C-alpha positions as CSV (number, residue, x, y, z in Angstrom):
1,M,0.0,0.0,0.0
2,F,1.2,3.5,-0.8
3,T,1.3,6.0,2.0
4,G,0.4,9.7,1.6
5,E,-2.6,11.5,0.3
6,Y,-3.1,12.5,-3.4
7,R,-6.1,14.5,-4.5
8,H,-7.2,13.8,-8.1
9,S,-10.3,14.3,-10.2
10,V,-12.1,11.6,-12.0
11,D,-12.5,12.4,-15.7
12,D,-15.7,12.3,-17.6
13,K,-15.1,8.6,-18.5
14,G,-14.8,7.6,-14.8
15,R,-11.0,7.2,-14.9
16,L,-8.5,8.2,-12.2
17,A,-4.9,9.1,-13.0
18,V,-2.2,7.4,-10.9
19,P,1.0,9.4,-10.3
20,S,3.6,8.4,-12.8
21,R,6.3,7.4,-10.3
22,F,4.0,4.7,-8.9
23,R,3.0,3.1,-12.2
24,A,6.1,0.9,-12.5
25,Q,5.3,-0.7,-9.1
26,L,1.8,-1.6,-10.4
27,D,2.9,-3.6,-13.4
28,A,2.1,-6.9,-11.6
29,G,-1.4,-5.6,-10.9
30,L,-3.1,-3.6,-8.1
31,V,-6.0,-4.0,-5.7
32,V,-8.2,-1.1,-4.7
33,S,-10.1,-1.3,-1.4
34,R,-12.2,1.0,0.7
35,W,-10.4,3.1,3.2
36,L,-11.4,5.7,5.8
37,E,-14.2,8.1,5.2
38,N,-14.5,8.7,1.4
39,C,-11.0,7.5,0.5
40,L,-9.7,4.5,-1.5
41,A,-6.6,2.5,-0.7
42,I,-4.4,1.2,-3.6
43,H,-2.3,-1.9,-2.8
44,T,0.4,-3.5,-4.9
45,R,-0.3,-7.2,-5.6
46,V,2.5,-8.2,-3.2
47,S,1.4,-6.0,-0.3
48,W,-2.2,-7.2,-0.7
49,D,-1.2,-10.9,-0.7
50,A,0.8,-10.3,2.5
51,L,-2.1,-8.5,4.1
52,A,-4.6,-11.2,3.1
53,A,-2.3,-13.9,4.5
54,K,-2.1,-12.1,7.8
55,V,-5.9,-11.6,8.1
56,A,-6.3,-15.3,7.3
57,T,-4.6,-16.3,10.5
58,L,-7.3,-14.5,12.6
59,P,-9.2,-17.2,14.6
60,I,-12.8,-17.4,15.5
61,T,-11.6,-16.1,18.9
62,D,-11.5,-12.6,17.3
63,E,-8.1,-11.8,18.8
64,G,-8.3,-8.1,18.3
65,A,-11.6,-7.8,20.3
66,R,-10.4,-10.5,22.7
67,R,-13.7,-12.4,22.3
68,L,-14.5,-16.1,22.1
69,Y,-17.6,-17.2,20.2
70,V,-19.1,-20.5,21.4
71,S,-21.9,-22.3,19.6
72,H,-24.6,-23.4,22.0
73,G,-27.8,-24.9,20.6
74,T,-29.9,-22.0,19.3
75,Q,-27.5,-19.2,20.1
76,V,-23.9,-18.1,20.2
77,E,-22.4,-17.2,23.6
78,V,-19.8,-14.4,23.4
79,I,-17.1,-14.5,26.1
80,D,-14.4,-12.0,27.0
81,I,-11.2,-14.1,26.7
82,D,-9.3,-12.2,29.4
83,S,-11.9,-12.0,32.1
84,G,-13.9,-15.2,31.2
85,A,-17.2,-13.2,31.5
86,V,-20.1,-13.7,29.2
87,V,-20.5,-10.3,27.4
88,G,-23.4,-11.1,25.2
89,K,-25.0,-13.5,22.8
90,V,-26.2,-13.9,19.2
91,E,-29.7,-15.2,19.4
92,N,-32.1,-17.1,17.2
93,T,-29.5,-19.3,15.4
94,P,-31.3,-22.7,15.3
95,G,-28.9,-25.6,15.1
96,V,-25.8,-23.4,15.2
97,H,-22.6,-25.1,14.1
98,G,-19.8,-22.7,13.1
99,I,-18.8,-19.1,13.5
100,A,-16.6,-17.0,11.3
101,V,-15.5,-13.4,11.8
102,A,-14.4,-10.6,9.4
103,P,-13.0,-7.9,11.8
104,E,-12.3,-5.5,8.9
105,L,-15.9,-5.6,7.9
106,G,-17.3,-5.5,11.5
107,R,-19.3,-8.6,10.7
108,G,-19.7,-12.2,12.0
109,F,-21.3,-15.2,10.3
110,V,-23.1,-18.2,11.9
111,S,-24.0,-21.4,10.1
112,N,-27.5,-22.6,11.3
113,G,-27.8,-26.3,10.6
114,Q,-31.6,-26.6,11.3
115,A,-32.6,-23.4,9.5
116,A,-30.4,-23.9,6.4
117,T,-29.2,-20.3,6.7
118,V,-26.2,-18.2,7.6
119,T,-26.8,-15.4,10.1
120,I,-24.8,-12.2,9.6
121,F,-24.4,-10.2,12.7
122,D,-22.7,-7.0,13.8
123,L,-19.5,-7.7,15.8
124,K,-20.0,-4.7,18.1
125,T,-23.7,-4.9,18.9
126,L,-24.1,-8.7,18.2
127,K,-27.4,-7.8,16.5
128,K,-28.6,-9.7,13.5
129,I,-28.0,-8.0,10.1
130,A,-29.5,-10.6,7.8
131,D,-30.2,-14.3,7.2
132,V,-28.8,-15.8,4.0
133,P,-30.2,-19.1,2.6
134,T,-27.8,-22.0,2.1
135,G,-27.9,-25.7,1.3
136,K,-29.1,-28.3,3.7
137,K,-27.4,-28.5,7.1
138,P,-24.6,-25.9,6.8
139,D,-21.8,-26.8,9.2
140,A,-18.2,-25.6,8.8
141,I,-17.9,-21.9,7.8
142,L,-15.0,-19.6,7.1
143,F,-14.2,-16.1,5.9
144,D,-11.7,-15.9,3.1
145,P,-9.9,-12.5,3.2
146,A,-8.4,-12.8,-0.3
147,T,-11.9,-12.7,-1.9
148,S,-13.9,-11.2,1.0
149,R,-16.2,-14.2,0.7
150,V,-17.8,-16.5,3.3
151,F,-17.9,-20.2,2.6
152,A,-20.6,-22.3,4.3
153,F,-20.2,-26.1,3.8
154,N,-23.5,-27.9,3.6
155,G,-23.4,-31.4,5.1
156,G,-26.9,-32.3,3.9
157,S,-26.4,-31.3,0.2
158,N,-22.7,-32.0,-0.4
159,S,-22.1,-28.4,-1.4
160,A,-20.7,-25.1,-0.4
161,T,-22.7,-21.9,-0.4
162,V,-20.5,-18.8,-1.1
163,I,-21.6,-15.4,0.2
164,E,-20.2,-12.0,-0.6
165,A,-19.3,-10.9,2.9
166,K,-19.9,-7.2,2.4
167,E,-23.2,-7.4,0.4
168,G,-24.6,-10.4,2.2
169,K,-25.6,-11.9,-1.2
170,V,-25.0,-15.5,-2.5
171,A,-22.2,-15.5,-5.0
172,G,-22.6,-19.1,-6.0
173,T,-22.8,-22.7,-5.0
174,I,-20.1,-25.3,-5.4
175,D,-20.9,-29.0,-5.9
176,L,-18.3,-30.8,-3.7
177,G,-19.2,-34.4,-4.6
178,G,-19.2,-35.6,-1.0
179,G,-19.9,-34.7,2.6
180,P,-17.9,-31.7,3.7
181,E,-16.3,-31.4,7.1
182,F,-13.8,-28.7,8.2
183,A,-12.1,-26.2,6.0
184,V,-9.3,-23.6,6.0
185,S,-8.2,-20.7,3.8
186,D,-4.6,-20.1,2.7
187,G,-5.3,-16.3,2.4
188,K,-4.1,-16.3,-1.2
189,G,-7.2,-17.3,-3.0
190,Y,-7.6,-21.0,-2.2
191,V,-9.8,-22.9,0.3
192,F,-9.2,-26.5,1.4
193,N,-12.0,-28.7,2.6
194,N,-12.3,-32.3,3.9
195,L,-14.8,-34.8,2.4
196,E,-15.2,-37.1,5.4
197,D,-17.2,-39.8,3.5
198,E,-14.8,-39.9,0.5
199,G,-11.5,-39.7,2.5
200,M,-10.4,-36.7,0.4
201,V,-9.2,-33.1,0.6
202,L,-10.5,-30.6,-2.0
203,K,-8.5,-27.5,-3.2
204,I,-11.1,-24.9,-4.1
205,D,-10.4,-21.7,-6.2
206,A,-12.1,-19.1,-4.1
207,K,-12.5,-16.6,-6.9
208,K,-13.7,-18.9,-9.7
209,L,-15.7,-21.1,-7.3
210,T,-14.4,-24.3,-8.8
211,V,-12.8,-27.4,-7.4
212,D,-9.2,-27.4,-8.7
213,Q,-7.9,-30.6,-7.1
214,R,-9.2,-33.8,-5.3
215,W,-6.6,-35.6,-3.2
216,K,-6.9,-38.8,-1.3
217,V,-5.7,-38.4,2.3
218,C,-7.0,-40.9,5.0
219,D,-10.1,-42.6,6.4
220,A,-12.7,-40.1,7.6
221,P,-10.8,-36.8,7.6
222,S,-12.6,-34.6,10.1
223,S,-10.6,-31.6,11.2
224,M,-8.0,-29.3,9.5
225,A,-5.5,-26.5,10.3
226,M,-2.8,-24.9,8.2
227,D,0.8,-23.7,8.4
228,R,0.5,-21.0,5.7
229,E,4.2,-20.1,5.7
230,N,5.3,-23.6,4.9
231,R,2.2,-24.6,2.9
232,R,1.3,-27.6,5.1
233,L,-2.2,-28.9,5.9
234,F,-2.8,-30.7,9.2
235,I,-5.8,-33.0,8.8
236,G,-7.2,-34.9,11.8
237,C,-8.6,-38.3,10.7
238,R,-11.0,-40.5,12.6
239,S,-8.6,-43.4,11.8
240,K,-6.5,-42.0,14.7
241,V,-3.8,-40.2,12.7
242,M,-3.1,-36.7,11.8
243,A,-2.1,-36.4,8.1
244,V,0.5,-33.8,7.1
245,M,-0.2,-32.8,3.5
246,N,1.7,-30.5,1.1
247,A,-0.9,-27.9,0.2
248,D,0.5,-27.4,-3.3
249,T,1.0,-31.0,-4.4
250,G,-1.4,-33.0,-2.2
251,K,1.4,-35.3,-1.1
252,V,0.9,-36.9,2.3
253,I,4.2,-36.4,4.1
254,T,3.6,-38.2,7.4
255,T,0.8,-39.5,9.6
256,P,1.6,-39.3,13.4
257,P,-0.9,-41.0,15.8
258,I,-3.6,-39.1,17.6
259,G,-6.5,-39.9,19.9
260,D,-9.9,-41.3,19.1
261,H,-12.7,-39.3,17.4
262,V,-10.8,-36.2,16.6
263,D,-13.0,-33.1,16.0
264,A,-10.8,-30.1,15.8
265,T,-7.1,-29.3,14.9
266,A,-5.3,-26.0,15.7
267,Y,-1.8,-24.8,14.8
268,D,0.2,-22.4,16.9
269,A,2.7,-20.7,14.6
270,D,4.8,-19.3,17.4
271,S,5.4,-22.5,19.3
272,K,5.2,-24.8,16.2
273,L,2.7,-27.0,18.1
274,I,-0.3,-28.7,16.6
275,F,-3.3,-29.6,18.8
276,N,-5.9,-32.3,18.0
277,S,-8.9,-32.4,20.3
278,N,-10.4,-35.9,20.6
279,G,-13.9,-37.0,21.7
280,E,-12.4,-39.6,24.0
281,G,-11.4,-36.6,26.3
282,T,-7.8,-35.9,25.2
283,V,-5.8,-33.4,23.2
284,T,-2.9,-34.8,21.2
285,V,0.0,-32.3,21.0
286,I,2.4,-32.7,18.0
287,R,5.6,-30.7,17.5
288,Q,6.6,-29.5,14.1
289,D,10.4,-30.2,14.1
290,S,10.6,-29.1,10.5
291,P,8.1,-28.7,7.6
292,D,8.4,-32.4,6.9
293,T,9.2,-33.8,10.4
294,Y,6.8,-34.2,13.3
295,S,6.7,-35.8,16.7
296,V,4.1,-36.4,19.4
297,V,5.1,-34.7,22.6
298,E,2.2,-35.0,24.9
299,T,-1.4,-36.3,25.4
300,V,-3.4,-33.9,27.6
301,K,-6.4,-35.3,29.5
302,T,-9.5,-33.1,29.3
303,L,-13.1,-34.4,29.6
304,P,-15.1,-36.9,27.5
305,R,-16.8,-35.1,24.5
306,A,-14.6,-32.0,25.0
307,K,-13.8,-31.9,21.3
308,T,-14.8,-28.5,19.9
309,M,-11.7,-26.3,20.2
310,A,-10.3,-22.9,19.5
311,L,-6.8,-21.5,20.0
312,D,-5.9,-18.0,21.4
313,P,-2.6,-17.1,19.6
314,K,-1.8,-14.4,22.2
315,T,-1.9,-16.5,25.3
316,H,-1.4,-19.9,23.5
317,Q,-4.4,-21.2,25.5
318,L,-6.9,-23.7,24.2
319,F,-10.7,-23.4,24.7
320,L,-12.8,-26.6,24.6
321,S,-16.6,-26.7,25.1
322,T,-18.4,-29.7,26.7
323,A,-21.4,-30.6,28.9
324,E,-20.5,-32.0,32.4
325,N,-23.3,-33.1,34.8
326,G,-25.8,-31.4,32.6
327,Q,-23.9,-28.1,32.8
328,F,-22.5,-26.4,29.7
329,E,-18.8,-25.6,30.2
330,V,-15.8,-24.1,28.5
331,L,-12.5,-25.7,29.5
332,V,-9.3,-23.6,29.4
333,V,-6.1,-25.5,28.7
334,G,-2.7,-23.8,29.1
335,K,0.9,-24.7,29.3
């Protein structure tokens, strides 16, 4: 992005002149985005890709606002990460499964499995903005910063509904050819998704809305995380292994063992640790010794069915939700 302020007039054909000393830097292309007040920001392709990759690492914990979003039946509980206090809720989300946030747009997105909709809400007020129709039983959901689109993966119709995050309109539907589970974005225009029933990983072009690659991975792939710097996918499989896959070639590099009934995987880029939360009541911790070498370092006991997980990159704590003695609880696991 160029710094400084330049005032120019738009000609009668709707064209804007760019200062000549900047044009050489724009040979590889440019991206224009909204800025403050009535201004536009012009980014070089390189700076935009770097910004998109950074935004892609933001978790559903909304690190900037220090909030944790927890799905709970027909609503989303919003918790202050630092104090542990419940600060609000997003209501009327029947069969809520997943939550995605777009901090730069001030919006959050909830997949409602029973209603076959995605609820768009305001991150500040937590009030509903709109409900967008999807396929049957939307489950995993993510925001892709490279395209500013939301991908909702529909377990009941083997498809993904793609929504323009800013406009709240459906951009298209992708036929996946199998039952989707978790997904991640690489921040550079591709989305990766598990097909649990097919034992495959899909590489999806987020702009064209097409499936570029279909790769065999393991039996019943369920969860996924990504090391974007080294282009490695970490895929939790119900066959009690975590498959490490090259995100560019689809090659499975190694498959270290994990616990039973994995449901979520998270990667901590600072510590180079990968966490797999398992329905048996454990978290398998795997260390990335190098992009192609991995070792199991610990198995942490939690509680049975404590398998839905989020990572706070600031404190390196894990949050797991479960129900114990009829009481809904969030477990906090630290070093």
